[in-house]
C-alpha positions in Angstrom: -22.6 -2.2 7.1 -19.9 -4.8 7.7 -20.2 -6.7 4.3 -16.6 -6.5 3.3 -14.3 -9.0 1.6 -10.7 -9.6 2.3 -8.2 -6.9 0.9 -7.3 -3.3 1.3 -9.4 -0.5 2.6 -9.2 2.9 4.4 -10.2 3.6 8.0 -11.7 6.9 8.4 -11.6 8.2 12.2 -14.8 10.7 12.7 -14.9 11.3 16.4 -18.1 11.1 18.7 -20.0 13.8 16.9 -22.2 12.3 14.3 -21.7 15.5 12.2 -18.1 15.1 12.2 -17.0 14.7 8.5 -13.8 12.8 9.5 -10.4 12.8 10.7 -7.5 10.6 10.0 -7.5 8.4 7.1 -5.6 5.2 7.8 -4.4 2.3 5.4 -6.5 -0.8 6.3 -6.3 -4.6 5.8 -9.9 -6.1 5.7 -9.9 -9.8 7.1 -13.4 -10.9 6.4 -13.0 -14.7 5.6 -12.4 -17.2 8.2 -8.9 -17.8 7.3 -7.7 -14.3 7.1 -9.2 -13.5 10.5 -7.7 -16.7 12.0 -4.4 -15.5 10.9 -4.9 -12.0 11.7 -1.5 -10.2 12.3 0.3 -13.6 13.6 3.9 -13.9 12.8 4.3 -10.1 11.7 6.6 -7.6 13.2 4.7 -4.7 12.3 1.7 -3.6 10.3 1.2 -0.5 8.1 -1.9 0.9 9.6 -4.6 -1.2 10.9 -6.4 -4.6 10.1 -10.1 -5.1 10.6 -11.3 -8.4 11.6 -15.1 -9.1 10.7 -17.1 -10.3 12.2 -15.3 -10.7 15.3 -15.9 -9.9 19.2 -12.6 -11.0 20.6 -8.9 -11.6 19.7 -5.7 -13.5 21.2 -2.2 -12.5 20.8 -0.7 -16.0 21.0 2.1 -16.2 18.4 2.4 -12.3 17.9 5.9 -10.6 18.0 4.7 -7.3 19.3 2.1 -5.8 21.4 -1.0 -4.5 19.7 -3.7 -2.0 20.1 -7.4 -3.4 20.0 -10.6 -1.7 19.5 -13.9 -3.3 19.8 -16.6 -2.0 17.3 -20.5 -2.3 17.5 -22.5 -3.0 14.5 -22.7 0.9 13.7 -18.8 1.1 13.8 -18.9 3.0 16.9 -15.7 2.0 19.4 -16.9 0.2 22.5 -13.5 -0.1 24.0 -9.6 0.1 23.2 -7.1 -2.2 25.0 -3.4 -2.4 24.5 -2.7 -6.4 24.4 1.1 -7.7 25.0 1.9 -11.1 23.1 0.7 -14.2 24.5 -2.6 -12.9 25.9 -6.4 -14.0 25.5 -8.7 -10.8 25.2 -12.2 -11.2 26.6 -15.3 -11.3 24.3 -17.2 -8.1 24.1 -20.8 -9.0 24.0 -21.9 -5.8 21.7 -18.9 -6.2 19.5 -19.2 -7.3 15.9 -15.8 -6.0 14.4 -12.3 -5.8 16.0 -9.3 -3.1 14.7 -5.9 -4.2 15.5 -2.8 -2.0 15.0 0.5 -1.4 16.4 0.5 -0.3 20.3 0.3 3.4 20.5 -1.3 3.9 17.0 -4.9 4.2 18.1 -4.2 7.1 20.5 -2.3 8.8 17.7 -5.3 8.5 15.4 -7.9 9.5 18.0 -9.4 6.1 18.3 -11.3 5.9 21.9 -14.4 4.7 23.2 -17.5 6.7 21.8 -15.8 7.4 18.5 -17.1 6.5 15.3 -15.3 5.1 12.3 -15.9 4.3 8.6 -14.4 1.7 6.5 -13.8 2.2 2.8 -13.2 -0.8 0.5 -10.6 0.1 -1.8 -10.4 -3.1 -4.0 -13.6 -2.1 -6.0 -14.7 1.5 -7.1 -17.6 3.0 -5.3 -17.6 0.0 -2.6 -17.0 2.1 0.5 -19.3 1.6 3.4 
């Protein structure tokens, strides 16, 4: 898990039960290279869906024009914690986090993303590349 390339994807929210087939599907931007992870959502006023920063275990909101929801994911794509961050803040690193999801503030609650929930990431840039 976690060998994605920069580009479009889909985030599928499964819930906390491993047998859960899946809930909401969210448009996703995958930021896997150093350059795209560093840029993240900086300079944007909105995001359509979410952005996955991978690998990552912390984020900051310096230079952002909007508050964001941040979900820290472990290596199995289970949510460790979700926080809402105002612009100009530095998030503390999460020791078990391997990936970070970012979205507009309030979006993750709408999608059912909370601690303990599992997600999957589908890479839509190449056929059959979902993980």
